[in-house]
C-alpha positions in Angstrom: 9.7 59.2 7.9 10.8 55.6 8.2 8.6 53.2 6.1 10.0 50.0 7.6 7.1 49.4 9.9 4.7 49.6 6.9 6.6 47.0 4.9 6.7 44.7 7.9 3.0 45.2 8.5 2.2 44.5 4.8 4.4 41.4 4.7 3.1 39.9 7.9 -0.5 40.4 6.8 0.3 38.9 3.4 1.3 35.5 4.8 -1.9 33.8 6.0 -2.8 30.2 5.5 -6.0 29.2 3.6 -7.1 26.1 1.9 -9.7 27.7 -0.4 -9.6 30.2 -3.2 -9.4 33.9 -2.3 -9.5 34.8 -6.0 -6.5 37.0 -5.6 -5.9 37.1 -9.4 -5.3 40.6 -10.6 -7.9 41.8 -13.2 -6.3 45.3 -13.6 -4.4 48.0 -11.8 -5.3 51.6 -12.9 -3.0 54.4 -11.7 -3.7 58.1 -12.1 -1.1 60.2 -13.8 -1.1 63.1 -11.3 1.2 63.3 -8.3 1.5 65.5 -5.2 4.2 68.1 -5.1 7.4 67.0 -3.3 6.8 69.7 -0.7 3.7 67.8 0.4 5.5 64.5 0.7 5.3 64.2 4.6 1.6 65.0 4.6 0.7 63.0 1.6 2.5 59.8 2.7 1.2 60.1 6.3 -2.4 60.5 5.1 -2.1 57.6 2.6 -0.7 55.3 5.3 -3.3 56.5 7.9 -6.2 55.8 5.4 -4.7 52.4 4.4 -4.3 51.5 8.1 -7.9 52.6 8.9 -9.3 50.4 6.1 -7.2 47.5 7.4 -8.5 47.8 10.9 -12.0 47.6 9.6 -11.2 44.3 7.8 -9.5 43.1 10.9 -12.9 43.7 12.7 -14.5 41.0 10.5 -16.0 43.4 7.9 -15.8 42.8 4.2 -15.3 46.4 3.3 -13.6 49.4 4.7 -13.9 53.1 4.0 -11.7 55.9 5.4 -10.6 59.5 5.0 -7.5 61.1 6.2 -6.3 64.6 6.0 -7.7 68.0 5.1 -7.8 70.2 2.1 -5.8 69.3 -1.0 -3.9 66.7 1.0 -6.9 64.6 1.9 -6.7 60.9 1.0 -9.9 58.9 0.5 -9.6 55.1 0.6 -11.9 52.2 0.1 -11.6 48.4 -0.1 -14.2 45.6 -0.5 -14.4 41.9 -1.0 -16.9 40.2 -3.2 -19.8 39.1 -1.1 -19.5 35.4 -1.8 -16.0 35.1 -0.3 -15.5 33.6 3.1 -13.9 35.8 5.8 -10.6 34.1 5.5 -10.5 34.3 1.7 -11.6 38.0 2.0 -8.7 38.7 4.3 -6.2 36.9 2.0 -7.4 38.8 -1.0 -7.2 42.1 0.8 -3.7 41.3 2.1 -2.6 40.7 -1.5 -4.1 43.9 -2.6 -2.3 45.8 0.1 1.0 44.4 -0.9 0.3 45.2 -4.6 -1.0 48.7 -3.8 2.6 49.9 -4.2 2.3 49.4 -8.0 0.8 52.9 -8.2 3.7 54.2 -6.2 1.7 56.3 -3.7 4.8 56.6 -1.5 7.6 56.7 -4.0 6.2 58.9 -6.6 3.3 60.5 -4.5 0.7 59.3 -7.1 -2.6 60.8 -6.1 -4.8 57.9 -7.0 -5.0 54.2 -7.9 -7.5 51.4 -8.3 -6.6 47.7 -8.0 -9.2 45.2 -9.2 -8.8 41.6 -8.2 -11.3 38.8 -8.9 -12.0 38.6 -5.2 -11.6 42.2 -3.9 -11.1 45.9 -4.8 -8.9 48.7 -3.4 -9.0 52.3 -4.4 -7.5 55.5 -3.1 -7.8 59.1 -4.4 -7.4 62.7 -3.5 -11.0 63.6 -4.1 -14.2 62.3 -2.5 -15.2 59.5 -4.8 -17.8 57.9 -2.5 -21.0 57.5 -4.5 -19.1 57.7 -7.9 -20.6 55.1 -10.2 -18.9 55.8 -13.4 -15.6 57.5 -14.4 -13.3 58.1 -17.3 -10.9 55.4 -16.0 -13.4 52.6 -16.2 -12.3 49.6 -18.2 -13.4 46.5 -20.0 -10.9 43.5 -19.8 -11.5 40.5 -22.1 -9.9 37.1 -21.9 -7.5 35.6 -24.6 -9.3 32.4 -25.6 -12.3 32.3 -28.0 -15.3 30.1 -27.3 -15.2 26.9 -29.4 -18.7 26.4 -30.7 -21.6 28.5 -31.9 -20.4 32.0 -31.3 -23.8 33.6 -31.9 -25.5 31.4 -29.2 -22.6 32.1 -26.8 -22.9 35.9 -27.4 -26.7 35.7 -26.6 -26.1 33.8 -23.4 -23.5 36.3 -22.3 -25.9 39.2 -22.9 -28.8 37.5 -21.1 -26.5 36.8 -18.2 -25.3 40.4 -17.7 -28.8 41.7 -18.1 -29.8 39.5 -15.2 -26.9 40.9 -13.3 -28.0 44.5 -14.0 -31.7 43.8 -13.1 -31.2 41.6 -10.1 -28.0 43.0 -8.5 -29.6 46.3 -7.2 -32.5 44.3 -5.8 -30.2 42.1 -3.9 -28.3 44.7 -2.0 -25.9 45.3 -4.9 -24.7 41.7 -5.4 -25.6 38.9 -7.9 -24.3 35.5 -9.0 -26.0 33.3 -11.5 -25.7 31.3 -14.7 -27.2 30.8 -18.1 -27.3 27.4 -19.8 -27.7 26.7 -23.5 -28.1 23.0 -24.4 -26.0 20.5 -22.6 -22.6 21.9 -23.5 -22.8 25.6 -22.8 -22.9 27.3 -19.4 -21.9 30.9 -18.7 -21.4 32.0 -15.1 -21.6 35.6 -13.9 -21.1 37.8 -10.9 -21.9 41.5 -10.3 -20.9 43.6 -7.3 -21.7 47.2 -6.5 -19.3 48.9 -4.1 -20.7 49.9 -0.8 -20.3 53.6 -1.4 -22.8 53.8 -4.3 -26.5 54.2 -3.6 -29.2 52.1 -5.4 -29.5 54.4 -8.3 -25.8 54.6 -8.7 -25.6 50.8 -8.6 -28.3 50.5 -11.3 -26.5 53.0 -13.5 -23.1 51.2 -13.1 -24.5 47.8 -13.8 -26.6 48.9 -16.8 -23.4 50.5 -18.3 -21.6 47.2 -17.9 -24.2 45.4 -20.1 -23.4 47.6 -23.0 -19.7 47.2 -22.6 -19.1 43.6 -21.6 -20.9 42.2 -24.6 -17.9 43.4 -26.7 -15.8 40.7 -25.1 -17.8 37.8 -26.7 -16.7 35.4 -28.1 -14.0 35.5 -25.6 -14.7 32.9 -22.9 -14.2 35.5 -20.2 -14.8 39.2 -19.7 -14.7 41.8 -17.0 -16.1 45.3 -16.6 -14.2 47.4 -14.0 -16.1 50.5 -13.2 -15.8 53.2 -10.5 -19.0 51.9 -8.8 -19.1 48.1 -9.6 -17.4 45.0 -10.9 -19.0 42.5 -13.4 -17.5 39.3 -14.7 -18.6 36.4 -16.8 -16.8 33.1 -17.6 -17.4 29.7 -18.9 -15.7 28.4 -15.7 -17.5 28.6 -12.5 -15.6 31.0 -10.3 -17.9 32.1 -7.5 -19.1 30.5 -4.3 -22.6 29.7 -3.0 -22.7 29.5 0.8 -25.4 29.2 3.5 -23.5 31.8 5.6 -23.9 34.3 2.8 -27.6 33.7 2.5 -28.0 33.9 6.2 -26.2 37.2 6.3 -28.4 38.6 3.5 -31.5 37.6 5.3 -30.3 39.2 8.5 -29.7 42.5 6.7 -33.2 42.3 5.2 -34.8 41.7 8.6 -32.9 44.6 10.1 -33.9 47.0 7.3 -37.5 45.7 7.5 -37.6 46.6 11.1 -36.3 50.0 10.3 -38.9 50.6 7.8 -41.6 49.5 10.2 -40.4 52.0 12.8 -40.3 54.9 10.4 -43.5 54.2 8.7 -45.4 54.1 12.0 -43.9 57.3 13.1 -45.1 60.9 12.7 -41.7 62.0 11.2 -42.0 60.2 7.9 -41.9 62.4 4.8 -42.6 61.2 1.3 -39.5 61.2 -1.0 -41.5 63.1 -3.6 -42.3 65.9 -1.2 -38.7 66.4 -0.3 -37.6 66.1 -3.9 -39.9 68.9 -4.9 -39.0 71.0 -1.8 -35.4 71.1 -2.9 -36.2 71.7 -6.6 -35.0 68.1 -7.3 -31.8 68.7 -5.3 -30.8 71.6 -7.5 -27.2 72.7 -7.1 -28.4 76.3 -6.3 -30.1 74.8 -3.1 -27.0 73.0 -1.9 -25.9 74.2 1.5 -22.9 72.0 2.1 -21.2 68.5 1.8 -20.4 66.3 4.7 -18.9 62.8 5.2 -22.2 61.0 4.9 -23.9 63.2 2.3 -25.0 66.5 0.9 -27.4 69.0 2.6 -29.9 71.1 0.6 -32.3 73.9 1.5 -35.9 73.0 1.0 -39.3 74.7 1.2 -42.2 72.4 2.3 -45.7 72.9 0.9 -46.6 74.6 4.2 -43.9 77.2 3.5 -41.5 75.9 6.2 -37.9 76.2 5.3 -35.9 73.0 6.1 -32.5 71.4 5.5 -32.6 68.1 3.7 -29.6 65.7 4.1 -29.3 63.4 1.0 -27.4 60.4 2.2 -24.7 58.8 0.1 -25.0 55.3 1.4 -27.6 52.6 2.0 -26.1 49.6 3.8 -25.9 48.2 7.3 -23.7 51.2 8.1 -26.5 53.3 6.7 -28.8 51.5 9.1 -26.6 52.4 12.1 -26.3 56.1 11.1 -30.1 56.2 10.5 -30.9 54.6 13.8 -28.8 57.2 15.6 -30.4 60.2 13.9 -34.0 59.0 14.1 -34.1 57.0 17.3 -31.8 59.0 19.5 -32.5 62.7 18.7 -35.9 62.8 17.0 -37.6 63.4 20.4 -34.9 65.7 21.8 -35.6 69.4 22.0 -32.9 71.9 23.2 -32.0 75.3 21.9 -28.4 74.3 21.3 -29.2 71.1 19.3 -30.2 71.0 15.7 -33.8 69.6 15.7 -34.5 66.5 13.5 -37.9 67.0 11.9 -38.2 63.8 10.0 -36.9 61.4 7.3 -37.7 59.5 4.2 -36.6 56.0 3.3 -39.1 55.2 0.6 -37.3 56.6 -2.4 -34.1 55.6 -4.3 -32.0 57.2 -1.5 -32.4 58.1 2.1 -33.2 61.6 3.4 -33.1 63.3 6.8 -35.0 66.6 7.4 -33.7 69.1 9.9 -34.7 72.6 11.0 -33.1 75.2 8.8 -30.1 77.0 10.4 -29.3 80.0 8.1 -25.9 81.1 9.3 -23.8 78.0 8.1 -21.3 76.4 10.5 -18.8 77.7 13.0 -16.1 76.5 10.7 -17.5 78.6 7.8 -17.3 81.8 10.0 -13.9 81.2 11.3 -12.1 79.6 8.3 -14.5 79.1 5.4 -17.2 80.7 3.3 -17.9 83.4 5.9 -14.3 84.2 6.4 -15.1 87.8 5.5 -17.4 88.0 8.5 -15.3 87.0 11.4 -17.0 86.6 14.7 -16.6 89.2 17.4 -15.7 88.4 21.0 -19.2 88.5 22.3 -20.4 86.1 19.6 -17.6 83.7 20.3 -18.3 83.6 24.0 -22.0 83.1 23.3 -21.2 80.2 20.9 -18.8 78.5 23.3 -21.4 78.7 26.1 -24.1 77.4 23.8 -22.0 74.3 22.8 -21.3 73.6 26.4 -24.9 73.9 27.4 -25.9 71.5 24.5 -23.3 68.9 25.6 -24.4 69.2 29.2 -28.0 68.4 28.1 -26.9 65.4 26.1 -24.7 64.0 28.9 -26.7 64.8 32.0 -30.2 66.2 31.4 -31.8 64.3 28.5 -33.8 61.1 29.1 -31.0 59.2 27.2 -27.4 59.5 28.2 -25.8 60.4 24.8 -22.2 60.9 23.7 -21.9 62.8 20.4 -18.4 61.5 19.4 -17.8 64.1 16.7 -17.8 67.6 18.2 -15.9 69.9 15.8 -16.3 73.3 14.2 -18.1 72.0 11.1 -20.6 70.2 13.3 -21.7 73.4 15.1 -24.3 75.5 13.1 -25.2 79.1 13.9 -28.8 80.5 13.6 -29.8 84.1 12.8 -28.9 85.2 16.3 -25.6 83.3 16.4 -27.0 80.7 18.8 -24.8 77.6 18.5 -26.6 74.4 17.5 -24.8 71.0 17.6 -25.5 69.0 14.5 -24.8 65.6 12.9 -25.5 62.8 15.4 -24.6 60.0 13.0 -21.8 58.8 15.3 -23.6 59.4 18.6 -23.7 56.6 21.2 -26.1 55.7 23.9 -24.3 55.4 27.2 -25.4 53.0 30.0 -26.2 54.6 33.3 -24.3 51.9 35.2 -21.0 52.2 33.2 -18.1 54.6 33.7 -16.9 53.9 30.1 -17.5 51.5 27.3 -15.0 49.9 24.9 -16.0 50.4 21.4 -14.9 51.0 17.8 -13.4 54.4 17.2 -15.1 57.0 15.0 -14.6 60.7 14.8 -12.2 63.4 13.6 -8.6 63.1 14.4 -7.3 66.1 16.3 -10.5 66.2 18.3 -10.4 62.7 19.6 -9.3 62.0 23.2 -6.1 60.0 23.8 -7.8 57.2 25.8 -10.4 56.8 23.1 -8.2 56.7 20.0 -5.6 54.4 21.5 -7.8 52.0 23.6 -11.3 52.6 22.4 -12.4 53.7 25.9 -15.4 55.9 25.5 -17.1 58.1 28.1 -18.6 61.6 28.2 -15.0 62.8 28.8 -14.3 62.2 25.1 -16.8 64.9 24.2 -15.3 67.1 26.9 -11.9 66.7 25.2 -13.3 67.6 21.8 -15.0 70.6 23.3 -11.7 71.8 24.9 -10.0 71.6 21.4 -12.9 73.6 19.9 -12.7 76.3 22.6 -9.0 76.9 21.9 -9.7 77.0 18.1 -12.5 79.6 18.6 -10.6 81.8 20.9 -7.3 81.6 19.0 -8.8 81.6 15.5 -6.4 78.8 14.6 -7.3 75.3 13.4 -6.0 72.4 15.3 -3.6 70.3 13.2 -3.2 66.7 14.4 -0.3 66.2 12.0 1.7 69.2 13.3 4.8 68.7 15.4 4.0 69.3 19.0 6.0 72.6 19.1 3.7 73.9 16.2 0.4 72.7 17.7 -2.0 75.5 18.7 -2.8 73.4 21.8 0.9 73.2 22.8 1.3 76.9 22.0 -1.6 77.8 24.4 -0.1 75.5 27.1 3.3 77.3 26.7 1.6 80.7 27.1 -0.3 79.3 30.1 3.0 78.7 31.8 4.2 82.2 31.3 0.9 83.9 32.3 0.5 85.5 28.8 -2.6 83.7 27.6 -4.3 86.8 26.1 -1.5 87.0 23.5 -2.8 84.0 21.7 -6.3 85.4 21.2 -7.3 85.8 17.5 -5.8 89.1 16.3 -8.7 89.4 13.8 -11.1 90.4 16.6 -11.4 94.1 15.8 -12.6 95.2 19.2 -11.5 95.3 22.7 -12.2 92.0 24.5 -12.3 91.3 28.2 -8.8 89.9 28.9 -9.9 88.1 32.0 -12.8 86.4 30.2 -10.5 85.3 27.4 -8.0 83.9 29.9 -10.8 82.0 31.6 -12.0 80.3 28.4 -8.4 79.3 27.4 -7.8 77.8 30.9 -11.1 75.9 30.6 -10.0 74.6 27.2 -6.7 73.4 28.6 -8.5 71.8 31.5 -10.6 69.9 29.1 -7.8 68.6 26.9 -5.7 67.0 29.7 -4.5 63.5 28.8 -6.0 61.9 31.9 -9.8 61.7 31.4 -10.3 61.7 35.2 -8.8 65.2 35.3 -11.3 66.7 32.8 -14.4 68.4 34.3 -17.9 67.3 33.5 -19.8 69.6 31.1 -22.1 70.9 33.9 -19.0 72.1 35.7 -17.6 73.5 32.5 -20.8 75.6 32.0 -20.5 76.9 35.6 -16.8 77.7 35.0 -17.6 79.6 31.8 -20.3 81.7 33.6 -18.0 82.4 36.5 -20.1 80.3 39.0 -17.3 77.7 39.6 -13.7 78.0 40.3 -11.6 77.0 37.3 -9.6 73.8 37.7 -5.9 74.1 37.1 -4.6 72.2 34.2 -1.9 69.9 35.4 -1.0 68.1 32.2 0.0 69.6 28.8 -2.1 68.4 25.9 -1.4 65.0 24.4 1.2 64.2 27.1 1.0 62.3 30.3 3.8 61.1 32.5 1.7 58.4 34.1 -0.1 57.0 31.1 0.9 55.3 28.0 -2.4 55.9 26.4 -1.3 59.1 24.7 1.9 57.8 23.0 0.4 57.7 19.5 0.6 60.0 16.5 -2.6 61.3 15.0 -3.5 62.5 11.5 -6.2 64.9 10.7 -9.5 63.8 9.1 -12.4 61.6 9.8 -11.3 58.2 11.1 -12.8 54.9 11.7 -11.1 52.2 13.8 -11.9 49.0 15.7 -10.0 48.3 18.9 -8.3 44.9 19.5 -10.7 44.2 22.3 -14.3 45.3 23.1 -14.8 44.6 26.7 -17.7 46.1 28.6 -19.8 46.5 25.5 -23.5 46.7 25.9 -26.5 45.8 23.9 -27.2 49.5 23.3 -24.0 49.9 21.4 -24.4 50.8 17.8 -21.9 50.3 15.0 -19.8 53.2 13.7 -22.2 55.1 11.5 -25.7 54.5 10.1 -26.6 56.3 6.8 -23.2 56.4 5.1 -22.9 53.7 2.3 -25.5 52.1 0.0 
């Protein structure tokens, strides 16, 4: 793999002009001492670069933080970056550009180092090979003290520092995880302080992180400057004022409060509001024995309500504006939807230290678990696979064409399909769902979803329509029939989609059916499903059928369209000439034309 484009990209982004202070002074760089094996170099490097690029696009979209995941299994790379809330947009971009350039200090490409943290006075960058989102403290946390001692009464100075950091720990969590302030003693002593919790920690994690900082940063006095660099937060004091006060920051904070206030009002007036204490008791205080699974936005636990009803409770990791988007999607879009192939949202809670969503309990785990995961010893038979595929198609048809709202799911994949006791498929996780205007053929929007399942026109140009869900469904059909995972990183000749396309050309489609199916299966039916899958993953969105037509094709009530294009390729379109990496991905397109007021940002109920 040539790394030249990366260095050009980093250097260009580094040279920006600003006449203010981006606080791009390095506080510390902390590199892990573990590396990926040399055999994993192509995957590790590709996933690291994809994660870095994803975070960068989020900053380019005028956000002050970015969070991304790239890859699967042991090769997954998790990345996060954030600016201090008092920085201007230009200074934030400058600081982040510096961090990107300096991120090579941990040698993620040269030595395949699995993790690193770069603390700057204006911003922060971290990558790791484990899911650290919501981690408030870790063994790599540090305290960094200045070199010069305070000249004067050191006892008074030490007391002033402690009072300041106590204010940071108390007021930071109350102010959306951010605080700046000062303490004066007499006319000659002023100590300035700043505390910032990272967006991926919830309120309780923010409190824990800042409280720990109080006990550690006091050890720096009588040094005139000190910093605590934790997994979940950053705290600094100095006798020199280093932070900004701006009207724009205050306005932004008030806007967030108004937005969250409106959200609280909606929920509190609804019939779907649960008390936090009820759900906490229902899950035995989120005991590990009740944990059903872990997703990108939180953990899911089995719970028993006082009425005896069994439910699934999703404990959300994040509580920020992104949290608000995800929450709006789940509560406002699907709380009133009832279909046998959609997981039903029963309620929610936003009154406790973290946000909770309550769903109907689906006992048979996910489709991914049965094909490749925890239920791998119980592989699905042919009839069950056929039933599941038809159920998913019916659920998508309802969302696209039959519900009161025209909804695009945006993240159809094996792990987002749950199976009940009768192996009825239920589509889950509507955190990325979008309302779709009736008068639009497509909308242009930020990209969110899972690479490998994302349609070419969507990932390259941000053009979203129901046909993006159709594409994801086609990938899923081929996975279910073949018993093989899609791998967006695989060379085309090794892709399961390409393999099925090649067999389609030879008329030997049945040879790719999952060999673990220990029973005779109707060859004609298997061929029909694979042909439908290929029809759905054509590069040209116009050639993909609607989900209502797909349902008819599955049940034999409609002639199957012939797939005229191989997956990922199109002789008449440049939209598909991009390489994908597996893993959940967030991206903002260069332009957002045709957007509507109904559009929602990437995901609601993810960070703090």
